[in-house]
C-alpha positions in Angstrom: 7.6 -3.6 -1.3 4.1 -4.8 -0.9 5.0 -8.3 -2.1 7.7 -8.7 0.5 5.3 -7.7 3.3 2.7 -10.1 2.0 4.9 -13.2 1.6 6.4 -13.1 5.1 3.6 -15.1 6.8 1.8 -16.8 3.8 1.6 -20.3 2.6 3.1 -21.3 -0.8 -0.4 -21.5 -2.2 -1.1 -17.9 -1.2 2.3 -16.8 -2.5 1.7 -18.5 -5.8 -1.7 -16.9 -6.1 -0.1 -13.4 -5.4 2.4 -14.0 -8.3 -0.4 -14.9 -10.6 -2.3 -11.8 -9.7 0.9 -9.6 -10.1 1.6 -11.2 -13.5 -2.0 -10.4 -14.6 -1.7 -6.9 -13.5 1.7 -6.5 -15.2 0.0 -7.6 -18.5 -2.8 -5.1 -18.0 -0.6 -2.1 -18.3 -1.4 -1.6 -21.9 -5.0 -1.9 -21.2 -4.8 0.7 -18.5 -3.2 3.1 -20.9 -6.1 2.7 -23.4 -8.7 3.1 -20.7 -7.1 6.3 -19.5 -6.9 7.6 -23.1 -10.6 6.9 -23.7 -11.5 8.6 -20.5 -9.2 11.6 -21.2 -7.7 11.0 -17.8 -4.2 12.6 -18.4 -2.9 11.9 -14.9 -3.8 8.2 -15.2 -2.5 8.0 -18.7 0.8 9.5 -17.4 1.0 6.8 -14.7 0.3 4.0 -17.2 2.7 5.4 -19.7 5.5 5.5 -17.1 4.7 1.9 -16.1 4.6 0.7 -19.7 7.8 2.6 -20.6 9.6 0.8 -17.7 8.4 -2.5 -19.0 9.4 -1.8 -22.5 12.8 -0.5 -21.5 13.4 -3.7 -19.5 12.5 -5.7 -22.6 15.1 -3.8 -24.7 12.7 -1.3 -26.4 14.3 1.8 -25.0 13.7 3.9 -28.1 9.9 3.1 -28.2 9.7 3.7 -24.4 11.4 7.1 -24.6 9.2 8.2 -27.6 6.0 7.2 -25.9 7.0 8.8 -22.6 8.4 12.0 -24.3 5.1 12.5 -26.1 3.1 12.1 -22.9 5.4 14.3 -20.9 5.2 17.1 -23.5 1.4 17.2 -23.1 1.8 18.8 -19.6 2.3 22.5 -19.1 2.2 22.7 -15.3 2.5 20.4 -12.3 6.2 19.6 -12.9 6.8 19.7 -9.1 4.4 16.7 -8.6 5.8 13.2 -7.9 4.3 11.7 -11.0 5.8 14.2 -13.3 9.2 14.1 -11.5 9.1 10.3 -11.8 8.2 10.6 -15.6 11.1 13.1 -16.1 13.6 10.9 -14.3 12.7 7.9 -16.4 12.8 10.0 -19.6 16.3 11.3 -18.6 17.4 7.7 -17.9 16.1 6.5 -21.3 17.7 9.4 -23.1 21.2 8.7 -21.6 
């Protein structure tokens, strides 16, 4: 994980700063989804949806996460052998179990 590699030789100040940045990025997932939608960038929208679905599931909102991800996954008609769609499918299966 990037965070582990970064923190090995860093000061507490730098580690604290990294955590603030990671928290900020974590909160921006919803914004990333909206930007991808406005740009009609379906691959980026898929990635943001997977990320947001994971967050929602961790927060106990599995039904919402599954519904959001299922709608996004259903849009695709090809490319199911790509890593992004495989990842989305695995998460969708996990949320459906």
